[in-house]
N, CA, C, O and the ligand as a Tripos MOL2 file, in Angstrom:
@<TRIPOS>MOLECULE
protein
  309   307    78     0     0
PROTEIN
NO_CHARGES

@<TRIPOS>ATOM
      1 N          29.6830   56.6260  -49.2870 N.3       1 MET1
      2 CA         28.6400   55.5470  -49.2500 C.3       1 MET1
      3 C          27.2260   56.2080  -48.9080 C.2       1 MET1
      4 O          27.0340   56.9460  -47.9420 O.2       1 MET1
      5 N          26.2660   55.8300  -49.8480 N.am      2 LYS2
      6 CA         24.9110   56.4130  -49.3610 C.3       2 LYS2
      7 C          24.2230   55.2570  -48.8070 C.2       2 LYS2
      8 O          24.0870   54.1380  -49.3030 O.2       2 LYS2
      9 N          23.7900   55.7380  -47.6360 N.am      3 LYS3
     10 CA         22.7960   54.8340  -46.9150 C.3       3 LYS3
     11 C          21.3530   54.7350  -47.5470 C.2       3 LYS3
     12 O          20.6900   55.7480  -47.7730 O.2       3 LYS3
     13 N          20.8490   53.3100  -47.8500 N.am      4 GLU4
     14 CA         19.5750   53.4800  -48.3970 C.3       4 GLU4
     15 C          18.5220   53.3860  -47.1560 C.2       4 GLU4
     16 O          18.6170   52.8070  -46.0740 O.2       4 GLU4
     17 N          17.6990   54.0110  -47.6060 N.am      5 ARG5
     18 CA         16.4410   54.1320  -46.4510 C.3       5 ARG5
     19 C          15.3130   53.1750  -46.9470 C.2       5 ARG5
     20 O          14.8320   53.0860  -48.0760 O.2       5 ARG5
     21 N          15.0020   52.4550  -45.7640 N.am      6 LYS6
     22 CA         13.9540   51.6230  -46.1670 C.3       6 LYS6
     23 C          12.8110   51.7760  -45.1440 C.2       6 LYS6
     24 O          13.0470   51.8020  -43.9360 O.2       6 LYS6
     25 N          11.5390   51.8800  -45.6650 N.am      7 ARG7
     26 CA         10.4540   52.3560  -44.8310 C.3       7 ARG7
     27 C           9.3230   51.1840  -45.2270 C.2       7 ARG7
     28 O           9.0670   50.8380  -46.3800 O.2       7 ARG7
     29 N           8.7580   50.6970  -44.1190 N.am      8 PHE8
     30 CA          7.5900   49.6730  -44.3160 C.3       8 PHE8
     31 C           6.2760   50.4780  -44.7000 C.2       8 PHE8
     32 O           6.0410   51.5890  -44.2240 O.2       8 PHE8
     33 N           5.5380   49.9090  -45.4910 N.am      9 ILE9
     34 CA          4.4080   50.4610  -45.8710 C.3       9 ILE9
     35 C           3.2470   49.8870  -45.0170 C.2       9 ILE9
     36 O           2.8560   48.7550  -45.3020 O.2       9 ILE9
     37 N           2.6610   50.5580  -44.0010 N.am     10 ALA10
     38 CA          1.6820   50.1380  -43.2980 C.3      10 ALA10
     39 C           0.4870   49.9210  -44.1680 C.2      10 ALA10
     40 O           0.2010   50.6640  -45.1080 O.2      10 ALA10
     41 N          -0.2120   48.8450  -43.8040 N.am     11 GLY11
     42 CA         -1.5380   48.5590  -44.3710 C.3      11 GLY11
     43 C          -1.1450   47.9080  -45.8040 C.2      11 GLY11
     44 O          -2.1170   47.4850  -46.4300 O.2      11 GLY11
     45 N          -0.0040   47.7730  -46.3630 N.am     12 ALA12
     46 CA          0.2610   47.3530  -47.7270 C.3      12 ALA12
     47 C           0.2490   45.7900  -47.5380 C.2      12 ALA12
     48 O           0.7580   45.2740  -46.5430 O.2      12 ALA12
     49 N          -0.3960   45.0080  -48.6070 N.am     13 VAL13
     50 CA         -0.4720   43.7220  -48.6390 C.3      13 VAL13
     51 C           0.4290   43.3210  -49.8320 C.2      13 VAL13
     52 O           0.4260   43.9380  -50.8960 O.2      13 VAL13
     53 N           1.1420   42.3230  -49.5940 N.am     14 CYS14
     54 CA          2.2420   41.7760  -50.4130 C.3      14 CYS14
     55 C           1.3130   41.1080  -51.5820 C.2      14 CYS14
     56 O           0.4820   40.2320  -51.3390 O.2      14 CYS14
     57 N           1.5370   41.5780  -52.7320 N.am     15 PRO15
     58 CA          0.8060   40.8160  -53.9870 C.3      15 PRO15
     59 C           1.2170   39.3210  -54.3330 C.2      15 PRO15
     60 O           0.5850   38.5900  -55.0950 O.2      15 PRO15
     61 N           2.3570   38.9900  -53.6630 N.am     16 ARG16
     62 CA          2.7290   37.4710  -53.8620 C.3      16 ARG16
     63 C           2.3440   36.5360  -52.7750 C.2      16 ARG16
     64 O           1.7080   35.5030  -52.9850 O.2      16 ARG16
     65 N           2.7920   36.9720  -51.4830 N.am     17 CYS17
     66 CA          2.4230   36.1570  -50.4710 C.3      17 CYS17
     67 C           1.1090   36.4530  -49.5510 C.2      17 CYS17
     68 O           0.6610   35.6740  -48.7100 O.2      17 CYS17
     69 N           0.6250   37.6350  -49.8520 N.am     18 GLY18
     70 CA         -0.5390   38.1440  -49.4100 C.3      18 GLY18
     71 C          -0.5280   38.7250  -48.0690 C.2      18 GLY18
     72 O          -1.5340   39.2510  -47.5920 O.2      18 GLY18
     73 N           0.7130   38.6340  -47.3800 N.am     19 GLU19
     74 CA          0.8690   39.1810  -45.9670 C.3      19 GLU19
     75 C           0.7980   40.5990  -45.7490 C.2      19 GLU19
     76 O           1.2960   41.3360  -46.6010 O.2      19 GLU19
     77 N           0.2890   41.0530  -44.8010 N.am     20 LEU20
     78 CA         -0.0790   42.3740  -44.3210 C.3      20 LEU20
     79 C           1.3250   43.0430  -43.7610 C.2      20 LEU20
     80 O           2.1200   42.3880  -43.0870 O.2      20 LEU20
     81 N           1.5120   44.2780  -44.0810 N.am     21 ASP21
     82 CA          2.6230   44.9080  -43.3390 C.3      21 ASP21
     83 C           4.0690   44.2920  -43.5150 C.2      21 ASP21
     84 O           4.9620   44.4840  -42.6890 O.2      21 ASP21
     85 N           4.2260   43.5140  -44.6960 N.am     22 LYS22
     86 CA          5.5650   42.9340  -44.7540 C.3      22 LYS22
     87 C           6.1070   43.8740  -45.8200 C.2      22 LYS22
     88 O           7.3220   43.7000  -45.9150 O.2      22 LYS22
     89 N           5.7410   44.6390  -46.5090 N.am     23 LEU23
     90 CA          6.3940   45.4030  -47.6610 C.3      23 LEU23
     91 C           6.9650   46.5950  -47.0960 C.2      23 LEU23
     92 O           6.4230   47.2610  -46.2140 O.2      23 LEU23
     93 N           8.2630   46.8850  -47.7190 N.am     24 PHE24
     94 CA          8.8510   48.1180  -47.3260 C.3      24 PHE24
     95 C           9.3790   48.6550  -48.7940 C.2      24 PHE24
     96 O           9.4730   47.9300  -49.7840 O.2      24 PHE24
     97 N           9.7020   50.0450  -48.7530 N.am     25 VAL25
     98 CA         10.2540   50.6040  -50.0420 C.3      25 VAL25
     99 C          11.7100   50.9720  -49.5260 C.2      25 VAL25
    100 O          12.1070   50.9200  -48.3610 O.2      25 VAL25
    101 N          12.3360   51.3140  -50.5300 N.am     26 TYR26
    102 CA         13.6060   51.9600  -50.5180 C.3      26 TYR26
    103 C          14.0240   52.6740  -51.8480 C.2      26 TYR26
    104 O          13.6120   52.3950  -52.9740 O.2      26 TYR26
    105 N          14.6940   53.4020  -51.5900 N.am     27 HIS27
    106 CA         15.2560   54.2310  -52.8530 C.3      27 HIS27
    107 C          16.8960   54.1800  -53.1390 C.2      27 HIS27
    108 O          17.7240   54.5960  -52.3290 O.2      27 HIS27
    109 N          17.2150   53.6040  -54.4200 N.am     28 THR28
    110 CA         18.4900   53.6290  -54.5480 C.3      28 THR28
    111 C          18.8310   54.1950  -55.9170 C.2      28 THR28
    112 O          17.9770   54.0690  -56.7950 O.2      28 THR28
    113 N          19.9210   54.7740  -56.1910 N.am     29 ASP29
    114 CA         20.2790   55.2640  -57.4780 C.3      29 ASP29
    115 C          18.9810   55.8540  -58.3710 C.2      29 ASP29
    116 O          18.8180   55.5440  -59.5510 O.2      29 ASP29
    117 N          18.2420   56.5920  -57.7620 N.am     30 GLY30
    118 CA         17.0200   57.2360  -58.3130 C.3      30 GLY30
    119 C          15.7980   56.3650  -58.6210 C.2      30 GLY30
    120 O          14.7780   56.7720  -59.1770 O.2      30 GLY30
    121 N          16.0090   55.1990  -58.2190 N.am     31 LYS31
    122 CA         14.8810   54.2920  -58.4220 C.3      31 LYS31
    123 C          14.1350   53.9330  -57.0850 C.2      31 LYS31
    124 O          14.6730   54.1620  -56.0010 O.2      31 LYS31
    125 N          12.9190   53.3800  -57.1770 N.am     32 LYS32
    126 CA         12.3360   52.9990  -56.1080 C.3      32 LYS32
    127 C          11.7370   51.7250  -56.1220 C.2      32 LYS32
    128 O          10.8710   51.4050  -56.9370 O.2      32 LYS32
    129 N          12.2440   50.8800  -55.1080 N.am     33 PHE33
    130 CA         11.8140   49.4180  -55.0310 C.3      33 PHE33
    131 C          10.7900   49.2100  -53.9110 C.2      33 PHE33
    132 O          10.7670   49.8830  -52.8810 O.2      33 PHE33
    133 N          10.0180   48.3000  -54.1820 N.am     34 ARG34
    134 CA          9.1910   47.7960  -53.1870 C.3      34 ARG34
    135 C           9.5350   46.3060  -52.9050 C.2      34 ARG34
    136 O           9.5610   45.4700  -53.8080 O.2      34 ARG34
    137 N           9.7770   46.0410  -51.7020 N.am     35 GLU35
    138 CA         10.1890   44.5490  -51.3560 C.3      35 GLU35
    139 C           9.4630   43.8450  -50.1540 C.2      35 GLU35
    140 O           9.0180   44.4910  -49.2060 O.2      35 GLU35
    141 N           9.3900   42.7570  -50.2340 N.am     36 CYS36
    142 CA          8.7220   42.0410  -49.1380 C.3      36 CYS36
    143 C           9.6490   41.2160  -48.2410 C.2      36 CYS36
    144 O          10.4890   40.4680  -48.7400 O.2      36 CYS36
    145 N           9.4830   41.3660  -46.7680 N.am     37 VAL37
    146 CA         10.3640   40.5380  -46.0890 C.3      37 VAL37
    147 C          10.0260   39.1120  -45.7590 C.2      37 VAL37
    148 O          10.7630   38.3140  -45.1810 O.2      37 VAL37
    149 N           8.7160   38.8840  -46.2410 N.am     38 ASN38
    150 CA          8.1480   37.5190  -45.9370 C.3      38 ASN38
    151 C           8.4910   36.6960  -47.1000 C.2      38 ASN38
    152 O           8.6630   35.5090  -46.8230 O.2      38 ASN38
    153 N           8.6340   37.0200  -48.3240 N.am     39 CYS39
    154 CA          9.0500   36.1760  -49.5160 C.3      39 CYS39
    155 C           9.9350   37.0420  -50.3810 C.2      39 CYS39
    156 O          10.3730   38.1260  -49.9970 O.2      39 CYS39
    157 N          10.1470   36.5800  -51.4220 N.am     40 ASP40
    158 CA         11.2920   37.3290  -52.2390 C.3      40 ASP40
    159 C          10.6670   38.2030  -53.3280 C.2      40 ASP40
    160 O          11.2450   38.4330  -54.3900 O.2      40 ASP40
    161 N           9.4160   38.6950  -53.0020 N.am     41 PHE41
    162 CA          8.9210   39.7640  -53.7740 C.3      41 PHE41
    163 C           9.7570   41.1440  -53.9820 C.2      41 PHE41
    164 O          10.1520   41.8150  -53.0280 O.2      41 PHE41
    165 N           9.9350   41.4210  -55.0830 N.am     42 LEU42
    166 CA         10.6650   42.5870  -55.5140 C.3      42 LEU42
    167 C          10.2740   43.4040  -56.5990 C.2      42 LEU42
    168 O          10.2850   42.9350  -57.7370 O.2      42 LEU42
    169 N           9.9280   44.5710  -56.3820 N.am     43 GLU43
    170 CA          9.3480   45.2070  -57.7590 C.3      43 GLU43
    171 C           9.8770   46.5890  -57.8600 C.2      43 GLU43
    172 O           9.9240   47.2330  -56.8110 O.2      43 GLU43
    173 N          10.2930   47.1610  -58.9900 N.am     44 GLU44
    174 CA         10.7450   48.4100  -59.1790 C.3      44 GLU44
    175 C           9.5110   49.4180  -59.4040 C.2      44 GLU44
    176 O           8.4990   49.1160  -60.0370 O.2      44 GLU44
    177 N           9.7130   50.4690  -58.8840 N.am     45 GLN45
    178 CA          8.3870   51.4300  -59.0070 C.3      45 GLN45
    179 C           9.0850   52.7510  -59.6490 C.2      45 GLN45
    180 O          10.2740   53.0170  -59.4710 O.2      45 GLN45
    181 N           8.2770   53.4680  -60.3430 N.am     46 ARG46
    182 CA          8.7810   54.7630  -61.0170 C.3      46 ARG46
    183 C           7.6430   55.6310  -60.8410 C.2      46 ARG46
    184 O           7.1120   56.0860  -61.8540 O.2      46 ARG46
    185 N           7.1590   55.9490  -59.6210 N.am     47 PHE47
    186 CA          6.0470   56.9250  -59.1550 C.3      47 PHE47
    187 C           6.5560   57.6260  -57.9910 C.2      47 PHE47
    188 O           5.8740   57.6930  -56.9680 O.2      47 PHE47
    189 N           7.7960   58.1950  -58.0810 N.am     48 ALA48
    190 CA          8.4400   58.8030  -56.8210 C.3      48 ALA48
    191 C           7.5210   60.1080  -56.2640 C.2      48 ALA48
    192 O           7.4920   60.2230  -55.0390 O.2      48 ALA48
    193 N           6.9210   60.8980  -56.8970 N.am     49 PRO49
    194 CA          6.4890   62.0620  -56.5240 C.3      49 PRO49
    195 C           5.2090   61.6800  -55.4140 C.2      49 PRO49
    196 O           5.0090   62.3150  -54.3780 O.2      49 PRO49
    197 N           4.4880   60.6320  -55.8240 N.am     50 ILE50
    198 CA          3.3630   60.2630  -54.9600 C.3      50 ILE50
    199 C           3.9240   59.2400  -53.8660 C.2      50 ILE50
    200 O           3.4080   59.2780  -52.7490 O.2      50 ILE50
    201 N           4.9230   58.3510  -54.1150 N.am     51 ALA51
    202 CA          5.4530   57.5490  -53.1560 C.3      51 ALA51
    203 C           6.0570   58.2570  -52.0220 C.2      51 ALA51
    204 O           6.2430   57.6800  -50.9510 O.2      51 ALA51
    205 N           6.3450   59.3850  -52.1990 N.am     52 ARG52
    206 CA          6.8720   60.0910  -51.0220 C.3      52 ARG52
    207 C           5.7640   60.5180  -50.1150 C.2      52 ARG52
    208 O           5.8850   60.4970  -48.8900 O.2      52 ARG52
    209 N           4.7460   60.8820  -50.6990 N.am     53 GLU53
    210 CA          3.4560   61.0190  -49.8010 C.3      53 GLU53
    211 C           3.1350   59.8180  -49.0330 C.2      53 GLU53
    212 O           2.7910   59.9330  -47.8570 O.2      53 GLU53
    213 N           3.2220   58.6170  -49.6260 N.am     54 LEU54
    214 CA          2.6850   57.4860  -48.8080 C.3      54 LEU54
    215 C           3.6080   57.1640  -47.6170 C.2      54 LEU54
    216 O           3.1960   56.6260  -46.5890 O.2      54 LEU54
    217 N           4.7410   57.4890  -47.8030 N.am     55 GLU55
    218 CA          5.8540   57.0790  -46.7100 C.3      55 GLU55
    219 C           5.5090   58.1800  -45.4830 C.2      55 GLU55
    220 O           5.9500   57.9370  -44.3600 O.2      55 GLU55
    221 N           4.8520   59.1830  -45.6770 N.am     56 THR56
    222 CA          4.8120   59.8920  -44.6440 C.3      56 THR56
    223 C           3.3080   59.5790  -43.8640 C.2      56 THR56
    224 O           2.9970   60.1090  -42.7980 O.2      56 THR56
    225 N           2.6070   58.7910  -44.4750 N.am     57 ARG57
    226 CA          1.4910   58.5400  -43.7770 C.3      57 ARG57
    227 C           1.1230   57.0430  -43.5200 C.2      57 ARG57
    228 O           0.1410   56.4720  -43.9960 O.2      57 ARG57
    229 N           1.9790   56.5440  -42.7640 N.am     58 VAL58
    230 CA          2.0880   55.1490  -42.3520 C.3      58 VAL58
    231 C           1.3090   54.6960  -41.3310 C.2      58 VAL58
    232 O           1.4410   53.5380  -40.9370 O.2      58 VAL58
    233 N           0.3500   55.5960  -40.7420 N.am     59 ALA59
    234 CA         -0.4610   55.1550  -39.6780 C.3      59 ALA59
    235 C          -1.8530   54.9360  -39.8870 C.2      59 ALA59
    236 O          -2.4450   54.3420  -38.9850 O.2      59 ALA59
    237 N          -2.5150   55.3050  -40.9240 N.am     60 SER60
    238 CA         -4.0490   55.2690  -41.0720 C.3      60 SER60
    239 C          -4.2420   54.1640  -42.2870 C.2      60 SER60
    240 O          -3.3090   53.7060  -42.9470 O.2      60 SER60
    241 N          -5.5090   53.8570  -42.4360 N.am     61 GLY61
    242 CA         -5.7400   52.9080  -43.4390 C.3      61 GLY61
    243 C          -5.9220   53.5070  -44.6920 C.2      61 GLY61
    244 O          -6.2330   52.8700  -45.6990 O.2      61 GLY61
    245 N          -5.7090   54.8950  -44.6490 N.am     62 GLU62
    246 CA         -5.7350   55.6620  -46.0640 C.3      62 GLU62
    247 C          -4.4510   55.2070  -46.8980 C.2      62 GLU62
    248 O          -4.4590   55.2540  -48.1280 O.2      62 GLU62
    249 N          -3.4070   54.7890  -46.2050 N.am     63 VAL63
    250 CA         -2.3400   54.4180  -46.9600 C.3      63 VAL63
    251 C          -2.4900   53.3090  -47.8530 C.2      63 VAL63
    252 O          -1.8330   53.3930  -48.8900 O.2      63 VAL63
    253 N          -3.2550   52.2120  -47.6840 N.am     64 GLU64
    254 CA         -3.2720   51.2340  -48.6600 C.3      64 GLU64
    255 C          -4.0260   51.7590  -50.0020 C.2      64 GLU64
    256 O          -3.7630   51.3010  -51.1140 O.2      64 GLU64
    257 N          -4.9900   52.7680  -49.7710 N.am     65 ARG65
    258 CA         -5.3290   53.1440  -51.1900 C.3      65 ARG65
    259 C          -4.4190   54.0570  -51.8180 C.2      65 ARG65
    260 O          -4.5030   54.1050  -53.0450 O.2      65 ARG65
    261 N          -3.5050   54.8480  -51.2200 N.am     66 ILE66
    262 CA         -2.5450   55.4280  -51.8190 C.3      66 ILE66
    263 C          -1.4970   54.3900  -52.5500 C.2      66 ILE66
    264 O          -1.0010   54.6470  -53.6480 O.2      66 ILE66
    265 N          -1.2590   53.3570  -51.9150 N.am     67 VAL67
    266 CA         -0.3370   52.4290  -52.4680 C.3      67 VAL67
    267 C          -0.9840   51.9120  -53.7400 C.2      67 VAL67
    268 O          -0.2550   51.7040  -54.7100 O.2      67 VAL67
    269 N          -2.1110   51.7180  -53.8110 N.am     68 ARG68
    270 CA         -2.8340   51.1960  -55.1150 C.3      68 ARG68
    271 C          -2.6050   52.2310  -56.3030 C.2      68 ARG68
    272 O          -2.3600   51.8760  -57.4560 O.2      68 ARG68
    273 N          -2.7130   53.5300  -55.8900 N.am     69 ILE69
    274 CA         -2.5300   54.5720  -57.0110 C.3      69 ILE69
    275 C          -1.2840   54.4380  -57.3220 C.2      69 ILE69
    276 O          -1.0230   54.4250  -58.5250 O.2      69 ILE69
    277 N          -0.2200   54.3090  -56.3840 N.am     70 VAL70
    278 CA          1.2610   54.4240  -56.6330 C.3      70 VAL70
    279 C           1.5230   53.2970  -57.6690 C.2      70 VAL70
    280 O           2.0850   53.5320  -58.7380 O.2      70 VAL70
    281 N           1.1110   52.1220  -57.3220 N.am     71 ALA71
    282 CA          1.3780   50.8300  -58.0500 C.3      71 ALA71
    283 C           0.2590   50.0130  -58.5350 C.2      71 ALA71
    284 O          -0.1340   48.9420  -58.0730 O.2      71 ALA71
    285 N          -0.2340   50.7310  -59.6150 N.am     72 PRO72
    286 CA         -1.5300   50.0120  -60.1890 C.3      72 PRO72
    287 C          -1.2370   48.7220  -60.9290 C.2      72 PRO72
    288 O          -2.1470   47.9790  -61.2950 O.2      72 PRO72
    289 N           0.1210   48.4510  -61.1570 N.am     73 SER73
    290 CA          0.4130   47.3220  -61.8670 C.3      73 SER73
    291 C           0.0510   46.0040  -61.4550 C.2      73 SER73
    292 O          -0.5540   45.2490  -62.2160 O.2      73 SER73
    293 N           0.3960   45.6680  -60.2510 N.am     74 ARG74
    294 CA          0.2210   44.2550  -59.7080 C.3      74 ARG74
    295 C          -0.3640   44.3610  -58.2320 C.2      74 ARG74
    296 O           0.3690   44.2110  -57.2540 O.2      74 ARG74
    297 N          -1.6550   44.6130  -58.1280 N.am     75 ASP75
    298 CA         -2.1740   44.6960  -56.8730 C.3      75 ASP75
    299 C          -3.2760   43.6510  -56.7320 C.2      75 ASP75
    300 O          -4.1100   43.8250  -55.8430 O.2      75 ASP75
    301 N          -3.3480   42.7290  -57.4150 N.am     76 GLU76
    302 CA         -4.4470   41.6970  -57.2220 C.3      76 GLU76
    303 C          -4.4570   41.0150  -55.9640 C.2      76 GLU76
    304 O          -3.4320   40.7830  -55.3230 O.2      76 GLU76
    305 N          -5.5760   40.7050  -55.6190 N.am     77 HIS77
    306 CA         -5.7680   40.0400  -54.2340 C.3      77 HIS77
    307 C          -6.2530   38.5140  -54.3020 C.2      77 HIS77
    308 O          -6.4400   37.8790  -53.2640 O.2      77 HIS77
    309 ZN          5.3650   38.5620  -49.6820 Zn       78 ZN78
@<TRIPOS>BOND
     1     1     2 1
     2     2     3 1
     3     3     4 2
     4     3     5 am
     5     5     6 1
     6     6     7 1
     7     7     8 2
     8     7     9 am
     9     9    10 1
    10    10    11 1
    11    11    12 2
    12    11    13 am
    13    13    14 1
    14    14    15 1
    15    15    16 2
    16    15    17 am
    17    17    18 1
    18    18    19 1
    19    19    20 2
    20    19    21 am
    21    21    22 1
    22    22    23 1
    23    23    24 2
    24    23    25 am
    25    25    26 1
    26    26    27 1
    27    27    28 2
    28    27    29 am
    29    29    30 1
    30    30    31 1
    31    31    32 2
    32    31    33 am
    33    33    34 1
    34    34    35 1
    35    35    36 2
    36    35    37 am
    37    37    38 1
    38    38    39 1
    39    39    40 2
    40    39    41 am
    41    41    42 1
    42    42    43 1
    43    43    44 2
    44    43    45 am
    45    45    46 1
    46    46    47 1
    47    47    48 2
    48    47    49 am
    49    49    50 1
    50    50    51 1
    51    51    52 2
    52    51    53 am
    53    53    54 1
    54    54    55 1
    55    55    56 2
    56    55    57 am
    57    57    58 1
    58    58    59 1
    59    59    60 2
    60    59    61 am
    61    61    62 1
    62    62    63 1
    63    63    64 2
    64    63    65 am
    65    65    66 1
    66    66    67 1
    67    67    68 2
    68    67    69 am
    69    69    70 1
    70    70    71 1
    71    71    72 2
    72    71    73 am
    73    73    74 1
    74    74    75 1
    75    75    76 2
    76    75    77 am
    77    77    78 1
    78    78    79 1
    79    79    80 2
    80    79    81 am
    81    81    82 1
    82    82    83 1
    83    83    84 2
    84    83    85 am
    85    85    86 1
    86    86    87 1
    87    87    88 2
    88    87    89 am
    89    89    90 1
    90    90    91 1
    91    91    92 2
    92    91    93 am
    93    93    94 1
    94    94    95 1
    95    95    96 2
    96    95    97 am
    97    97    98 1
    98    98    99 1
    99    99   100 2
   100    99   101 am
   101   101   102 1
   102   102   103 1
   103   103   104 2
   104   103   105 am
   105   105   106 1
   106   106   107 1
   107   107   108 2
   108   107   109 am
   109   109   110 1
   110   110   111 1
   111   111   112 2
   112   111   113 am
   113   113   114 1
   114   114   115 1
   115   115   116 2
   116   115   117 am
   117   117   118 1
   118   118   119 1
   119   119   120 2
   120   119   121 am
   121   121   122 1
   122   122   123 1
   123   123   124 2
   124   123   125 am
   125   125   126 1
   126   126   127 1
   127   127   128 2
   128   127   129 am
   129   129   130 1
   130   130   131 1
   131   131   132 2
   132   131   133 am
   133   133   134 1
   134   134   135 1
   135   135   136 2
   136   135   137 am
   137   137   138 1
   138   138   139 1
   139   139   140 2
   140   139   141 am
   141   141   142 1
   142   142   143 1
   143   143   144 2
   144   143   145 am
   145   145   146 1
   146   146   147 1
   147   147   148 2
   148   147   149 am
   149   149   150 1
   150   150   151 1
   151   151   152 2
   152   151   153 am
   153   153   154 1
   154   154   155 1
   155   155   156 2
   156   155   157 am
   157   157   158 1
   158   158   159 1
   159   159   160 2
   160   159   161 am
   161   161   162 1
   162   162   163 1
   163   163   164 2
   164   163   165 am
   165   165   166 1
   166   166   167 1
   167   167   168 2
   168   167   169 am
   169   169   170 1
   170   170   171 1
   171   171   172 2
   172   171   173 am
   173   173   174 1
   174   174   175 1
   175   175   176 2
   176   175   177 am
   177   177   178 1
   178   178   179 1
   179   179   180 2
   180   179   181 am
   181   181   182 1
   182   182   183 1
   183   183   184 2
   184   183   185 am
   185   185   186 1
   186   186   187 1
   187   187   188 2
   188   187   189 am
   189   189   190 1
   190   190   191 1
   191   191   192 2
   192   191   193 am
   193   193   194 1
   194   194   195 1
   195   195   196 2
   196   195   197 am
   197   197   198 1
   198   198   199 1
   199   199   200 2
   200   199   201 am
   201   201   202 1
   202   202   203 1
   203   203   204 2
   204   203   205 am
   205   205   206 1
   206   206   207 1
   207   207   208 2
   208   207   209 am
   209   209   210 1
   210   210   211 1
   211   211   212 2
   212   211   213 am
   213   213   214 1
   214   214   215 1
   215   215   216 2
   216   215   217 am
   217   217   218 1
   218   218   219 1
   219   219   220 2
   220   219   221 am
   221   221   222 1
   222   222   223 1
   223   223   224 2
   224   223   225 am
   225   225   226 1
   226   226   227 1
   227   227   228 2
   228   227   229 am
   229   229   230 1
   230   230   231 1
   231   231   232 2
   232   231   233 am
   233   233   234 1
   234   234   235 1
   235   235   236 2
   236   235   237 am
   237   237   238 1
   238   238   239 1
   239   239   240 2
   240   239   241 am
   241   241   242 1
   242   242   243 1
   243   243   244 2
   244   243   245 am
   245   245   246 1
   246   246   247 1
   247   247   248 2
   248   247   249 am
   249   249   250 1
   250   250   251 1
   251   251   252 2
   252   251   253 am
   253   253   254 1
   254   254   255 1
   255   255   256 2
   256   255   257 am
   257   257   258 1
   258   258   259 1
   259   259   260 2
   260   259   261 am
   261   261   262 1
   262   262   263 1
   263   263   264 2
   264   263   265 am
   265   265   266 1
   266   266   267 1
   267   267   268 2
   268   267   269 am
   269   269   270 1
   270   270   271 1
   271   271   272 2
   272   271   273 am
   273   273   274 1
   274   274   275 1
   275   275   276 2
   276   275   277 am
   277   277   278 1
   278   278   279 1
   279   279   280 2
   280   279   281 am
   281   281   282 1
   282   282   283 1
   283   283   284 2
   284   283   285 am
   285   285   286 1
   286   286   287 1
   287   287   288 2
   288   287   289 am
   289   289   290 1
   290   290   291 1
   291   291   292 2
   292   291   293 am
   293   293   294 1
   294   294   295 1
   295   295   296 2
   296   295   297 am
   297   297   298 1
   298   298   299 1
   299   299   300 2
   300   299   301 am
   301   301   302 1
   302   302   303 1
   303   303   304 2
   304   303   305 am
   305   305   306 1
   306   306   307 1
   307   307   308 2
@<TRIPOS>SUBSTRUCTURE
     1 MET1         2 RESIDUE 1 A MET
     2 LYS2         6 RESIDUE 1 A LYS
     3 LYS3        10 RESIDUE 1 A LYS
     4 GLU4        14 RESIDUE 1 A GLU
     5 ARG5        18 RESIDUE 1 A ARG
     6 LYS6        22 RESIDUE 1 A LYS
     7 ARG7        26 RESIDUE 1 A ARG
     8 PHE8        30 RESIDUE 1 A PHE
     9 ILE9        34 RESIDUE 1 A ILE
    10 ALA10       38 RESIDUE 1 A ALA
    11 GLY11       42 RESIDUE 1 A GLY
    12 ALA12       46 RESIDUE 1 A ALA
    13 VAL13       50 RESIDUE 1 A VAL
    14 CYS14       54 RESIDUE 1 A CYS
    15 PRO15       58 RESIDUE 1 A PRO
    16 ARG16       62 RESIDUE 1 A ARG
    17 CYS17       66 RESIDUE 1 A CYS
    18 GLY18       70 RESIDUE 1 A GLY
    19 GLU19       74 RESIDUE 1 A GLU
    20 LEU20       78 RESIDUE 1 A LEU
    21 ASP21       82 RESIDUE 1 A ASP
    22 LYS22       86 RESIDUE 1 A LYS
    23 LEU23       90 RESIDUE 1 A LEU
    24 PHE24       94 RESIDUE 1 A PHE
    25 VAL25       98 RESIDUE 1 A VAL
    26 TYR26      102 RESIDUE 1 A TYR
    27 HIS27      106 RESIDUE 1 A HIS
    28 THR28      110 RESIDUE 1 A THR
    29 ASP29      114 RESIDUE 1 A ASP
    30 GLY30      118 RESIDUE 1 A GLY
    31 LYS31      122 RESIDUE 1 A LYS
    32 LYS32      126 RESIDUE 1 A LYS
    33 PHE33      130 RESIDUE 1 A PHE
    34 ARG34      134 RESIDUE 1 A ARG
    35 GLU35      138 RESIDUE 1 A GLU
    36 CYS36      142 RESIDUE 1 A CYS
    37 VAL37      146 RESIDUE 1 A VAL
    38 ASN38      150 RESIDUE 1 A ASN
    39 CYS39      154 RESIDUE 1 A CYS
    40 ASP40      158 RESIDUE 1 A ASP
    41 PHE41      162 RESIDUE 1 A PHE
    42 LEU42      166 RESIDUE 1 A LEU
    43 GLU43      170 RESIDUE 1 A GLU
    44 GLU44      174 RESIDUE 1 A GLU
    45 GLN45      178 RESIDUE 1 A GLN
    46 ARG46      182 RESIDUE 1 A ARG
    47 PHE47      186 RESIDUE 1 A PHE
    48 ALA48      190 RESIDUE 1 A ALA
    49 PRO49      194 RESIDUE 1 A PRO
    50 ILE50      198 RESIDUE 1 A ILE
    51 ALA51      202 RESIDUE 1 A ALA
    52 ARG52      206 RESIDUE 1 A ARG
    53 GLU53      210 RESIDUE 1 A GLU
    54 LEU54      214 RESIDUE 1 A LEU
    55 GLU55      218 RESIDUE 1 A GLU
    56 THR56      222 RESIDUE 1 A THR
    57 ARG57      226 RESIDUE 1 A ARG
    58 VAL58      230 RESIDUE 1 A VAL
    59 ALA59      234 RESIDUE 1 A ALA
    60 SER60      238 RESIDUE 1 A SER
    61 GLY61      242 RESIDUE 1 A GLY
    62 GLU62      246 RESIDUE 1 A GLU
    63 VAL63      250 RESIDUE 1 A VAL
    64 GLU64      254 RESIDUE 1 A GLU
    65 ARG65      258 RESIDUE 1 A ARG
    66 ILE66      262 RESIDUE 1 A ILE
    67 VAL67      266 RESIDUE 1 A VAL
    68 ARG68      270 RESIDUE 1 A ARG
    69 ILE69      274 RESIDUE 1 A ILE
    70 VAL70      278 RESIDUE 1 A VAL
    71 ALA71      282 RESIDUE 1 A ALA
    72 PRO72      286 RESIDUE 1 A PRO
    73 SER73      290 RESIDUE 1 A SER
    74 ARG74      294 RESIDUE 1 A ARG
    75 ASP75      298 RESIDUE 1 A ASP
    76 GLU76      302 RESIDUE 1 A GLU
    77 HIS77      306 RESIDUE 1 A HIS
    78 ZN78       309 GROUP 0 **** ****
């Protein structure tokens, strides 16, 4: 059994409920998902190479900018 790794995205705002620091990402079956703990937002992402980068930089405000690059689809505010 493979354990899924879930990591919170610091500085990321949920596009649905607008809450900060509620999003986490996890990988399963070669896919990457972004999910919110505050609402039922769930989105599949397919940008693995850059995604790995953002997970390692969870401390600075730079993360939010990287998240937008990774997921340009739905980041309206
Ligand atoms: Zn949410």
